[in-house]
N, C-alpha and C positions, 0 to 999 in steps of 0.2 A: 503494502499499501504507499501510496506517495503520500506525503505532508508535508508543507510548504510552509516554514516558521517566519513573521515577521517579525521586523523589529517596531518600537514606539515608534516612528513615521507610517507605518504599514506598509511600508513598500519588503518587497520579498526579501529573506536575509540568508536562508538555507533550506536546501529539499533532501528532505528522508526516505528511505524508503526501508520499510523493516527495520526502523529503528536506527537504520545506517543513513550517516551522513553522502550525500554524491559526492561532495566533495573529498572527504577521506577515500570511498571507495575509486575516484579514480587517483588519489596519490597515488595508494597500492599499484592498479595497475600500471604507475608512470617507474616505481622500484622494481614491477618483473621487468619491465623493458631494458631499466639498466642492466638488470642482473643475467639475462641471457646475451646483454653485449651490446643493445642498442643504443642510438641517440634519441632520447625522447623528445629532443627540442626539433629534430629535422623537418623538413617541408610533410614528408609522406606520414608524421607519426604525431606531430603537435594535436591533433583533434583524435587521435585511436583511442584513447582512454574514456573521450564522450560518447563515440563511435562503438564502444564495445561494451558501454554501461547500454546504451538505447537497443543492442544485440540483444543483452542479457532479458531485458527486460519483455523482451517477447520467447526467447528461449527458454525461461524458467515460469513464464505464465502460471501453471499448474500450479504452482505453490499461493498462490490467492482463489483456487477454486477450491469445488469439494463437489462430491459424488451427487449429493441430494439436492445441491439443485439444478447439474444438468439433467438428472434423471425423476424430476418432480412434475414435470408435463406427461402423462401417460392416457392411454387410450382405451373404454372396457367395453366398445361395440365392436367387437368381432366375433361376435355370433359364438363364443365358445370352441373358439380356434385352440388347439393344443397342440397343434402339429410342429415339427423343428424348423425356426426363423434364423437362417444364418448369412454374412456377412463377410466376406472375404476378400484378401489383399488391401488390406484397407494399411498406407504407409505413411510410417513416421521417423520423425528424425529427434533423439536424445542422445544426453550426456551420460556415460559411465560415470557412478560417484566414488570411482578409484584413481582413476587418470583424466577424468573432465575432458573424455578423447569422447566423438562421437559414436553413437551407437545405430546406424541406417539401418530400417527393415521393415516387415509388414506385419497386420495382425489378421488373426480367421477368429472370429467369433460366430457365437451361436447359443442360442437358448430356446427352449421352450413352456409357452407362459402359461400364467394362472390365473385365469381372468384380464389381464390385461400386458396390454402391450404399449412400446415404446419406438417411439418415432426413428428410423434410420439413421438421420442425422445424429442423433444423439448419442448411437453405441460411435460413430465415430468421435464424438466430442469427449466422450466418457476416456478414451486412448488416448486422444490429444494430451489433455488434462495431464493424466500421469507418465505421459514420454515429455512432458515441458518441466520434468524436474530431475535431479542427479538420481539414476535412479543403476538397481541390478536387475538385467532381465526375470531372472525367477519371479523377482521381487515382484516389479511391474504387472506378469504374467498374473496372479495369484490375485495384485488388488485390482485388474478389471472384471476377473470372473467373479470375485468376492462381491463387489460392488452392485454388480448385475444381479447377484442372488438376492441378496440383502435390500435394495431398495425397492425390486419390482417383484421377490419374493414368486419366484421362476421356477418353474418342475424339475429343472437344470440346465445347464451351463457348462460351455466349450469350450476353452481360449487356447490358443496355439498359437505363438508369436517366434517367427523365423528373423532372422537378424545378422548382419555383420558389425564386429567390434573393433574399432581402429586400433583402442589399446593394446591390439593381440596382432594387428595387420600393419598397423602406421611405425611401431616399436617391439622393445622385446622381441617374442622370436618371429615378427615380420612374416609373419604367415596372410598371404591376402586371398580372398574367395572362400575362408570358409564359412559357414553359417550357421548357428547357434541357434537350437531349437527347442521351447518350451513348452511345456502343456497343462493346462490347470483343468479337471471337471468338477462338479458339483452334483447335486441330487442323483434323476432317473440317468445325466449321460453318465455320471460315475459308475453306479453301482448297473445301468442294464447294460451290456457288452453289447445288445441289438440299437440300442438309441446311440453309445458311443460309435459305433461303426456308422451310423448314417449320418453322426457328427460328420466324423473323418471321411466320409463320403463325399459331404454338402462340399467339402472345399476343397479336395483335392481337382 
């Protein structure tokens, strides 16, 4: 959340986000530029701290959102529909909480409704919310599934996430093209092999 402090004259003095002054965050970025051996005062880098903060507001916007708001609007006039609803190949970009390196991939999601459904765009928004936080893929996979289960009271939820981790392909072992796959199931999709197979077939 952005907060602008004002001095006695009523003019803006300092802008804060989540309790940290923007100026302090910019100074931290200047120190990092110096630490890697750069000159923060050269033409191409003078505005970089400000640009990075602007980008971070977008990349990490998920910290100021919550699933209950995203999934609050549901539809009950579905004529008792209780079959699988699935959406596949939802792209996402996130950042590894261990190295701040990008995680780029796609999510496949499915659920069996119990009296109510949610708009498809809300499924994508839910994924976007969790992706726009520092993440571990296993955690993100469970967060998506558990949020759907909790807020929609589904009969079952299935989530599969496939992603490339730049902390592995651009540093360390440097193995490019390796894709990590994680899965999370709840309810009948977890306990009924036939329903689990139906979900996996729907996203294949």
